N, C-alpha and C positions, 0 to 999 in steps of 0.2 A: 648896566648891562641885564638884558633879562637872564635871568636862569633857565633852563630847561629842567621841569622837576622831575624827579627821577620817576623808574616807573614803578606801580604800585608792586607790594608782595604778591606775589602766588602760588597757592599752595598745590595747584593742576602740574607744577614743574614747568622746564623749560620752553614748551608752548605755550603757554599761556603767558608768558613772558615776552616772547617774540610777537603773538597778535596787540601785547598791552605798547610794545616799545613801535611796532609798526603803526600803530593807532595814535600815537604820539606824535608822532612823526608827520601822521596827516598824507601817510601811502595806502593806496589801494594793493591788493594781492599784484594785479596787474603791472603798478609802477615798479612796487618791488622783484616784481621779475626781471624786468626789465634793471634793475642796477646788479641784480646778482647772479642772472642767465638761469637761477632753479624757474619749471614751469609751476605756473601758478597753481595746476594740482599739486605738487611736489610743497606747495610752501600753505597750502590749504589740510593738507595730510599731518606738516611736520606743529602745525598750530594746533591741532585737535589730537596729536600724539598718535597719528596711526603711522606713521614711516619713524625709521630708525632716523639717530641725529648723531652724525658722525663728525670726526673733526674737520675734516674736508668742507661740510655744510655749515657747522659754525664759523668758519671763516668767511665764508662768503657773505654771510647772513652777518656776520660783525662789520665787514665793510659797505654792504649793502643800507643798511641801519645809521651807520657812522657811528659805531658803538664799539667798546672793547668788548671782547669776546666773554670776561669775566660776569659782565651785566647782563647777558645771554644766559647764564648759567646760576649767576644769582642774582636778582633783584635788590637783596638788600642793599642799604648802603655801603659804598665802596673807598679805600682810603688809595685817594689821586697820587700820583708821584711828586714829587717835592723837589726842590731844585739841588737842594743839597745834601740829598738822601737820607738814609737814616731810618726807611721804613721796617718793619717786622710784622711778620703774621706766623703764631704756632697754631699747626693744624694738628691734631690730637688722631691716636689710631682713631678710626670707624668713621672719622669730619669729612667732610668734602663736599661738593655737589655731586651726585648720583647721575648717570644717564648709564641705560641699558638698553642693549639692542641684543635679537639673536646670538651673534656673535662673540661682543663682549660685553661685560659690566666695567663703565669706566666711572674711575673715582675720579672727579676733576680736583684738584688741590689750590690753595690760596686764591680762591674765587674772589676776596674781599679785597685784593689788590686789582689796581686801573693800572695802564701800559705796562705792562709786563713783559722783557724782554722775548721769553720764552715762557710754554702753557707747561707745567706740572702735571701728570697723572702718573693713575693706579691702575692696569687694566686686568683683570679676569680673563681668559680665553675661554670660548666656548666651542667655536665650529672645530671639529676634526680637518675637516676635508675642504679640497677650493669648492666642491659643489657646493655645500653647506654655504660659505662664504659668498660665494655668487648669487647664490639666490636670496638672499638677504640686499647685497650691491649691485649686482650688475655685473660690477667689473673691481679690478684691482682698486683701492682708496690711493689720491694723491692729492697733494697740495702743496702750493710753494714754500720753499724752504728747506731744511734740514730737521732730523729729528735722530734722537739716542734714546734706546733703551740699554734696560740692565734685567737681566733673569731674576727673580726673586725667589722664584721656587718653578718644578716642574720643571717643564721639556718642551718647547719652544720652536715651531715649524716655522722658518721666517720664509716667504716666496718673496719674489717680485717680477715683472716680466721682462728684465735684462739678465738676471742672473740665476742659476743651476737655486733649487732648496738647500738651505742651510741649518744645520741642527744647534740650536742654542739650549745649553743649561744652564742649572743654578750657577750663578756668578759669572757667567759670560755677559758679553754686550755687546753692542751693535752700533754706529754711527754711517748714516748714509742720508742723500738728498732725498729728499720728500716727493720731488718732482716725479722720482720714478713710481710704478705704478707696485705697492706695495701690501700682503696681509701677512696676518700672525697667526698661525693654525696652534692651536693645541697639539701636543706633539705627546699627551703619556695619558693615563688613565687617571692618575690624581687631581689634586687641584695645583693650577699652574699659573702664576702670576707677574708682570713686570712692571717695574717703574720705566716713565716712557717720559721726556721732553721734547713738543715740539716747539720750534725757532723760525720767524721768518727769514728772509734775508737781510733784511730792512727791516725799520718800526716804518717807514712812508711808503712800503713796498707796495702797488698795487695787484690784486689779482688779475693775474696774464689773461687778457681777452679770449687766449685758444681754451682756459680751461675748463674742460666739462664736469662735473660734481658726476660721481656715481651712479647716485640714484636718479639725474636727469636723461644721463648714457639709457637706463635700463628702460625708462620709463619711455623715451623714444623707440626702444627697439619691438618694445612691447604695441604702440601705435602701428608702428610699421608691421608688424606681423595680421595684427587683427584685422589691417586694410587691405591684405592680401587677398586677391580673388580665389588662391587653391584654400587659402585657410592654412600654410604649409609655416611655421618659423621659420626665420630669414636672419642665421647671424648678422651682427653688425661689424663690420672690420674692426678689427684691433688697430688703434689707435696709440704709435709709441712715438716716444718724445725723445729725441738724441740728448745726450748727456750734454751738461750745460760745460761749455767751455769755461775755464778757468786759467 
């Protein structure tokens, strides 16, 4: 059996890793667009590091490229899952794969391990208002699965598309369906940090056909506004998803 060579390590961060994995798979940007639903322009900006890389985009890219999300974050050799278990990884304080956006400073943990049941991360919140958050992502963040967050420091204002805002202080936690649009906002003047875990509902679950990333929705809105004869910005209608029946 022919083994696929590992993606080369890059000092330029996840963007260059995404490009290397795409080329390793022999895919053009247009072909990756068909697999992920992300616009070709969005993919190009991600590879060049000109657009924020959030969890929803990472999930779409990992599915489209056929790799574990850990490979997008850390191109170094990884530890695969073993049938009998027994894997272990120690992450020291300050270690992890850093992904920074205007709204978040995210430190992804245990990126050495492949096929994890959930993705652990520590996030430092920066955006104080929804206006700041929307300026970067264009809408709430959504991704298939469930999410848990525990506030380590400061105060968090948790916003969703279905519920009234809720304030979470150090020691508080929240568990929710992450298909529901959501946003974490900084609710205090000092540092605001939380530890979170994001998990799909099933290991083999495919990204829903109707799922559209925040960046893609924003790009579509801007394109529509630019094409408007009057030059006026037209707000895209909000898309709301009914809660999943249990």
